[in-house]
Structures are given as structure tokens and as C-alpha cells.
VOGU-3710 file (C-alpha; in Angstrom, 3 decimals, decimal comma):
1> mtideakmar> 120,997/128,348/80,753  123,389/130,960/79,386  125,896/130,265/76,599  128,773/130,215/79,094  126,902/127,819/81,378  126,126/125,517/78,450  129,787/125,590/77,380  130,904/124,785/80,925  128,424/121,898/81,137  129,715/120,445/77,851
11> nhhgmavfgl> 133,299/120,738/79,089  132,349/118,922/82,290  130,866/116,117/80,179  134,109/115,930/78,219  136,138/115,852/81,430  134,027/112,946/82,690  134,567/111,039/79,438  138,335/111,501/79,504  138,478/110,759/83,222  136,739/107,416/82,760
21> lallpiasvi> 139,006/106,494/79,855  142,145/107,461/81,762  141,176/105,072/84,567  140,967/102,072/82,218  144,196/100,410/83,502  142,842/100,325/87,054  139,324/99,470/85,869  140,686/96,447/83,977  141,582/94,954/87,364  138,811/96,316/89,583
31> ipwdfgplen> 135,755/95,626/87,390  136,453/91,865/86,958  138,062/91,789/90,447  141,031/90,100/88,850  142,869/89,055/92,008  144,166/85,695/93,199  144,427/82,290/91,516  140,806/81,192/91,965  138,390/82,285/89,235  134,598/82,410/89,219
41> qyrqlmaghs> 132,496/82,583/86,067  132,085/86,349/86,250  135,844/86,882/86,421  136,484/84,386/83,623  134,011/86,228/81,413  135,144/89,779/82,205  138,910/89,284/82,518  139,286/86,404/80,048  137,643/88,429/77,283  138,952/91,869/78,401
51> lspivielli> 135,427/93,233/78,651  136,105/96,040/81,160  137,060/98,624/78,488  133,976/97,661/76,459  131,778/98,241/79,526  133,355/101,687/79,996  132,897/102,505/76,304  129,217/101,547/76,433  128,744/103,608/79,602  130,335/106,639/77,925
61> fiaffknehl> 128,056/106,322/74,898  124,889/105,951/76,988  125,728/108,741/79,430  127,527/111,318/77,319  126,452/111,038/73,682  124,269/114,123/73,202  124,334/114,800/69,453  121,538/112,608/68,156  121,975/114,063/64,661  125,639/113,041/64,265
71> vsdfvrhsnw> 124,885/109,535/62,950  122,137/110,702/60,584  124,288/113,593/59,343  127,195/111,257/58,664  124,959/108,833/56,742  123,288/111,693/54,870  126,634/113,119/53,767  128,025/109,745/52,700  128,409/109,454/48,958  127,190/106,576/46,817
81> idkivgtvfl> 130,602/104,861/46,853  130,586/104,865/50,675  127,193/103,176/50,694  128,225/100,539/48,143  131,412/99,709/50,059  129,481/99,498/53,330  126,803/97,270/51,797  129,361/94,898/50,270  131,249/94,671/53,571  128,118/93,927/55,603
91> samlysflfv> 127,018/91,338/53,023  130,418/89,622/53,248  130,173/89,526/57,040  126,686/88,048/56,844  127,932/85,343/54,485  130,804/84,388/56,776  128,451/84,378/59,760  125,969/82,028/58,080  128,236/79,699/56,114  131,826/79,853/57,406
101> shsqllfifg> 132,066/80,690/61,108  132,754/77,882/63,552  131,152/79,670/66,521  128,309/82,012/65,666  128,083/82,978/69,337  131,675/84,281/69,298  130,866/86,081/66,043  127,882/87,824/67,656  129,895/88,854/70,718  132,709/90,105/68,496
111> flavlihllf> 130,318/92,044/66,281  128,663/93,636/69,333  132,093/94,658/70,635  132,877/96,317/67,293  129,491/98,041/67,274  129,962/99,346/70,830  133,370/100,682/69,900  131,956/102,475/66,856  129,251/104,072/69,022  131,883/105,030/71,577
121> slslfdnmkq> 133,989/106,589/68,805  131,035/108,755/67,787  130,559/109,869/71,391  134,271/110,575/71,732  134,338/112,616/68,520  131,323/114,582/69,737  132,999/115,303/73,095  136,399/116,176/71,597  134,885/119,398/70,252  133,689/120,389/73,727
131> vdrhtqeyfw> 136,859/120,149/75,811  139,861/122,449/76,013  143,487/121,422/75,629  144,033/121,351/79,394  141,441/118,587/79,766  143,185/116,591/77,052  146,549/117,062/78,783  145,025/115,947/82,077  143,796/112,810/80,341  147,371/111,690/79,718
141> iilgvsvigy> 148,501/112,646/83,214  145,650/110,684/84,818  146,341/107,787/82,451  149,977/107,715/83,558  148,974/107,727/87,220  146,429/104,999/86,451  149,139/102,752/84,951  151,211/103,206/88,118  148,086/102,355/90,126  147,542/99,272/87,978
151> talwavdflv> 151,101/98,121/88,690  150,545/98,693/92,416  147,442/96,473/92,275  149,525/93,794/90,552  152,107/94,005/93,349  149,441/93,795/96,059  147,833/90,798/94,358  151,095/88,861/94,225  151,972/89,795/97,816  148,609/88,574/99,104
161> hppserdwid> 148,456/85,568/96,761  152,062/84,392/96,180  152,416/83,378/92,518  153,708/80,160/91,058  156,413/80,392/88,425  153,899/80,230/85,595  151,694/82,882/87,242  154,304/85,499/86,383  153,309/84,944/82,740  149,635/83,946/82,759
171> rvpgvtnvrw> 148,132/85,426/85,953  149,091/89,071/85,690  145,963/91,091/86,621  144,109/92,880/83,844  145,722/90,913/81,006  145,802/87,274/79,946  149,572/87,358/79,361  152,274/89,610/80,791  153,388/90,572/77,278  150,150/92,517/76,765
181> agffwlsifs> 150,898/94,658/79,790  153,217/96,259/77,241  150,184/98,246/76,043  150,183/99,923/79,475  153,924/100,632/79,319  153,528/102,330/75,940  150,662/104,365/77,419  152,594/105,724/80,378  155,697/106,504/78,338  153,539/108,469/75,881
191> aglalarpss> 151,741/110,184/78,777  154,972/111,773/79,987  155,177/113,777/76,756  151,920/115,567/77,631  154,120/117,548/80,013  156,391/118,707/77,184  157,127/122,411/76,752  159,080/123,754/73,751  160,954/126,531/75,564  161,358/125,117/79,065
201> lkrlfpalif> 162,742/121,948/80,590  161,217/122,550/84,044  158,590/119,886/83,429  161,123/117,309/82,300  161,604/115,986/85,823  157,934/115,211/86,577  157,635/113,793/83,048  160,494/111,394/83,789  158,369/109,703/86,442  156,200/108,409/83,606
211> gafgltmtlw> 158,929/107,864/81,026  161,322/106,040/83,324  158,501/103,950/84,783  157,279/102,827/81,358  160,749/101,873/80,145  161,687/100,258/83,466  158,631/97,999/83,387  159,200/97,243/79,697  162,745/96,049/80,376  161,889/94,296/83,651
221> tgtrgsliai> 159,056/92,274/82,101  161,184/91,495/79,038  158,591/92,937/76,665  160,205/93,511/73,278  156,936/94,604/71,706  156,463/97,708/73,831  160,178/98,557/73,630  160,098/98,601/69,818  156,792/100,533/69,817  158,152/103,117/72,274
231> afgticaial> 161,280/103,590/70,154  159,289/103,995/66,939  156,726/106,310/68,537  159,531/108,483/69,891  161,204/108,697/66,477  157,910/109,787/64,879  157,331/112,366/67,627  160,812/113,817/67,077  160,277/113,934/63,315  156,805/115,534/63,400
241> sagyrkfiik> 156,945/117,719/66,531  159,566/120,296/65,612  158,915/122,600/68,559  159,349/119,826/71,110  162,362/117,944/69,737  164,839/118,941/72,427  162,397/118,009/75,165  161,570/114,640/73,570  165,225/113,697/73,034  166,198/114,584/76,608
251> yclasaiiai> 163,081/112,855/77,936  163,869/109,669/76,014  167,581/109,572/76,880  167,055/110,331/80,577  164,234/107,761/80,835  166,421/105,125/79,163  169,387/105,790/81,454  167,223/105,523/84,576  165,445/102,380/83,339  168,675/100,593/82,384
261> ainvyapvph> 170,331/101,536/85,684  167,400/100,123/87,649  167,235/96,921/85,621  170,944/96,233/85,939  170,391/95,620/89,652  166,697/94,656/89,833  166,056/90,920/90,417  163,823/89,136/87,911  161,247/86,579/89,063  161,191/84,436/85,894
271> nlygmdriia> 163,553/83,479/83,075  161,201/85,179/80,591  161,622/88,513/82,379  164,486/91,009/82,275  166,776/92,804/79,842  168,749/89,626/79,174  165,679/88,060/77,544  165,199/91,076/75,276  168,858/91,142/74,281  168,904/87,382/73,625
281> rlqpnevatr> 165,718/87,426/71,566  166,933/90,309/69,402  170,081/88,506/68,287  170,088/87,835/64,505  170,563/84,075/64,890  167,722/83,939/67,422  165,365/85,803/65,099  166,386/83,562/62,189  165,895/80,279/64,060  162,864/81,139/66,220
291> ggsgrtelwk> 161,230/83,651/63,916  160,243/86,137/66,643  159,075/83,567/69,235  157,404/81,542/66,510  155,578/84,492/64,947  156,777/83,919/61,397  155,537/80,317/61,433  152,225/81,457/62,945  151,864/84,119/60,250  152,659/81,624/57,517
301> qtaqlarahp> 150,063/79,123/58,758  147,465/81,851/59,266  147,934/83,138/55,715  147,526/79,606/54,365  144,282/79,110/56,310  142,984/82,539/55,288  143,302/81,618/51,624  140,539/79,034/52,123  138,038/81,923/52,278  139,949/84,834/50,727
311> ltghgidqfq> 137,024/87,142/49,979  134,879/87,037/53,125  137,214/85,510/55,702  136,259/83,077/58,471  134,222/85,591/60,449  134,758/87,937/63,389  136,589/86,439/66,395  136,918/82,968/64,856  140,712/82,698/65,034  140,677/81,030/68,446
321> kmgpletlgf> 138,489/78,254/66,986  139,655/78,061/63,370  143,296/79,175/63,493  146,376/76,911/63,292  146,033/73,745/65,390  149,168/74,513/67,413  147,722/77,816/68,599  144,009/77,042/69,068  142,751/79,317/71,808  144,956/82,243/70,757
331> kgphsfplql> 142,887/85,397/70,310  144,756/86,373/67,156  147,822/85,786/64,972  149,852/88,660/66,476  149,401/90,758/63,358  146,469/93,074/62,615  146,634/92,805/58,789  146,608/89,007/59,043  143,854/89,100/61,675  141,790/91,222/59,327
341> ffsvglvglf> 142,498/88,997/56,313  141,632/85,866/58,303  138,452/87,372/59,796  136,896/89,488/57,032  138,974/88,624/53,973  139,959/90,813/51,057  136,619/92,605/51,264  137,492/93,702/54,800  141,013/94,738/53,827  139,678/96,833/50,945
351> tllygiwrfl> 137,033/98,403/53,214  139,697/99,377/55,744  141,935/100,946/53,088  138,970/102,804/51,618  137,971/104,002/55,102  141,513/105,288/55,760  141,521/107,110/52,429  138,166/108,743/53,228  139,309/109,608/56,751  142,445/111,337/55,475
361> gmfrlqidkp> 140,273/113,294/53,074  138,199/114,658/55,975  140,924/115,039/58,631  144,457/116,420/58,691  147,404/115,725/60,971  148,071/118,553/63,436  150,748/118,479/66,148  150,944/121,767/68,043  150,201/121,040/71,718  151,819/118,736/74,295
371> hevaaltffs> 148,833/116,395/74,480  149,093/115,977/70,707  152,759/114,985/71,055  151,735/112,309/73,589  148,928/111,135/71,309  151,262/111,009/68,297  153,726/108,839/70,223  151,026/106,358/71,206  149,407/106,451/67,766  152,683/105,857/65,900
381> ggclyslydn> 153,904/103,203/68,315  150,508/101,507/68,207  150,480/101,378/64,405  153,767/99,481/64,451  152,770/97,402/67,497  149,706/96,131/65,631  151,910/94,606/62,933  153,586/92,083/65,268  151,223/91,698/68,236  147,542/91,719/69,186
391> fayypysiai> 147,526/95,475/69,842  144,549/96,016/67,523  142,551/93,197/69,131  142,433/94,140/72,808  139,785/96,728/73,793  142,119/98,752/76,046  144,683/99,494/73,369  141,922/100,137/70,810  140,229/102,666/73,119  143,407/104,660/73,833
401> ftvsvfmvfk> 144,404/104,436/70,164  141,031/105,953/69,212  141,595/108,824/71,647  145,019/109,370/70,087  143,603/109,424/66,561  141,084/112,159/67,397  143,777/114,186/69,192  146,261/114,239/66,320  143,805/114,425/63,408  141,557/117,485/63,138
411> prnasgtvsa> 138,591/118,041/60,770  139,630/119,889/57,639  136,579/122,174/57,592  136,401/125,111/59,952  133,209/124,062/61,734  134,771/120,889/63,107  132,055/118,726/61,576  132,604/115,798/59,268  131,061/115,740/55,840  131,746/114,115/52,554
//
């Protein structure tokens, strides 16, 4: 095999990886066959625990991870502080598993999910070096089309199996609550910016298909979380993408005008849908009395419970069994920092901060290409989203967030490898 043939083969591998990831919205419905009101055990397992993205991540690692030296090189280049921090963190997790966790089975499943995601991240990092910018742009375009396809599957499901009033909240395909479809709306809005061009507005019109769709669905479903994340992600993109500012501003304004115009006349199927719900819930007196749909009370109770085991936490994925009594069954407290504090304690929080510090020492932010603008929008919006919702818990949003991280942060050394 010649050098050019080997390069082409590696690029094809990268294209396959990004293609699979871009189809995650559709896969989240198809893999568990999440249609209709009747559920079998397979569907309850796959859809109820959002396992479809984890299956795709594992498939990507098994099929496309080719650099068997990447893990050993990373460990070999880790310094003594890295190894101490890692050892302390693993010891704390073992302690919580043995002596604190309510359900060791949930802990094991949660730990395996984290492990699979770490392996997937290694495979993704390995493949990022092998694909050109066009492949990375196509990822966002396919992702946007996939979100539209996901919405079409939702429509077909509800046409074939007419929903009850509560189904509009709890039986939306691919998610366990319609609010978490907001992760998809943030995705498609970000995807439109992969069509950005600094000196031409010709691609604004096809981009608006994605932007207007994401904002329209955000307003129609009454999802404040994705609306705030989209706004924040857009602000960050404008601030950090100097060459694309005019495009981003026009894209955002035109998408908003179209979305508002549609929602003014579009009927809503439930009193928890629509722009009126968003407007009502953002009123100062509403926020003061309800605390963000009860979030502030949930955060307060979670913090109080977390202080029972402040160093090691209660263990991975234990919130649904050991969280506040009023919310038993919830996957998380709608806040990633609190989820982390509750699950892995101060040791976990310190490990995360140390990991971020080390990451920023090895990688630098770089926003030059359209796909990086799209990734920055999703990355920035996702960072904020994780502070007030379960964005950093669900495998879909974690997977796309990981893609975004590797698109906007580049290795500082010229070879593209990571070393201490």
C-alpha cells in the first residue's frame, strides 16, 4: 500500500466514525425501536437508560481504534502528579462502591459507561488526525439532517400511535422527557454554522434550514434550557470567531425571526409547550417563587445530602436511588457540578479541575474553519447547559460535546501527539 493509499484509507475510517456519530439522533430511536406506548424489556433497557450512543461509541472503538500505542504512550508520558491524582481518584471510587453505594449494580453499569466513553474518546482523538476539514464539516451537516430525521420519526410515531396528554412530555422517542430533546435542538442550530463563510453570504440560506429548525423546535416545545444554551453559544461564537461575525449575527437574527413567526401561529399540543411557557417561566416573580421549576430546591437538597460523604461521594449513578426523596428516580440533580459532588465528592471535583488544567496545558483553542465555529457554539452552549440541566449525564450530549472539544482544541506540539 502506497502512502497516498494509506492516507486515503485512514480518511475513510475517519469518515465512517463521523458518519456514525452524526446519525446518533436517528439511532437513539431506531436501535431501541422506541415507538408506541407499549414497552418490552429490551426497549426499557435501551431507551430508558439512553444506551444507543454508548453502543455506537463501543462499536467505533472496536472497529476504528488502530493506534494500540496511544494508551501506553499517554501513560508513559504522564508525570508523577498525574499518577498520584489518578490513584487517589480510583481509590475514592472503590471506597464509595464498597461502603456507600446503594446499588452496586448501577455503579458497575455507570462505571462501564464512563470507561466506554473514555475508550471512544481515545479512538476519536486518533481519528481526528486522519480526516480533513471537509469531513468534519460534513459531520455537522449530516448531524443536522439527522436531527430533522429524528423529528420526522417522532411525528410518525405520534401519528401511528396517537399520544395521551402526558405522552407529549414523557413518551417522546429517543429521550425520557421532551426537555432533553433540547440537546438535539442545540445540535442542529450549531450545525448550521458549519456552512459559515467569512466573505460570502451565499450559504446563509441553506444554513437557515438548520438554524430556524432548531429555534422553532426549541420555542414550540417550550424548552428554556436549549434556548439559553443557543443564545450563550452564539455569543461565544461571535466573540471568538472574528472572521465569521457577520455571518453568525445574520444567521442568528434570521433564524430567530423565522422561528418566532412560525410559533406565533403554530398550535401547541400541551400547556407545557410553546413560547408562552418560556415567557411565563422567565418572569422574575416566577423564577423567585418556583426557583427554575424547582431546581433551586433540588440543588439545595442535593448539596445537603452530598455533605454526608463529602470526600468520596455516594458513588457513580447513585442519585436515582440516594437523591432527595421527592425526586427519587431522577437521573441527576440538573447540574453537573452538583452531580459530580454527589457522585464522586471533593476528590472527583479536584480530579476534574486538575484534568482541565492539564488538558489546557497540552491543547490550545483554535477557531479558523466553519466546522470549528459550529463546534465552538455547541461546546460553549453545552458548558452552560450542564450547569442547569442533565446535559453532562446523557450519552448523546456527551458524545457530541467530545467531538466539539477535539474540533476546537488542537495539540500544542507540532506533531499532533499528546505528551506531558
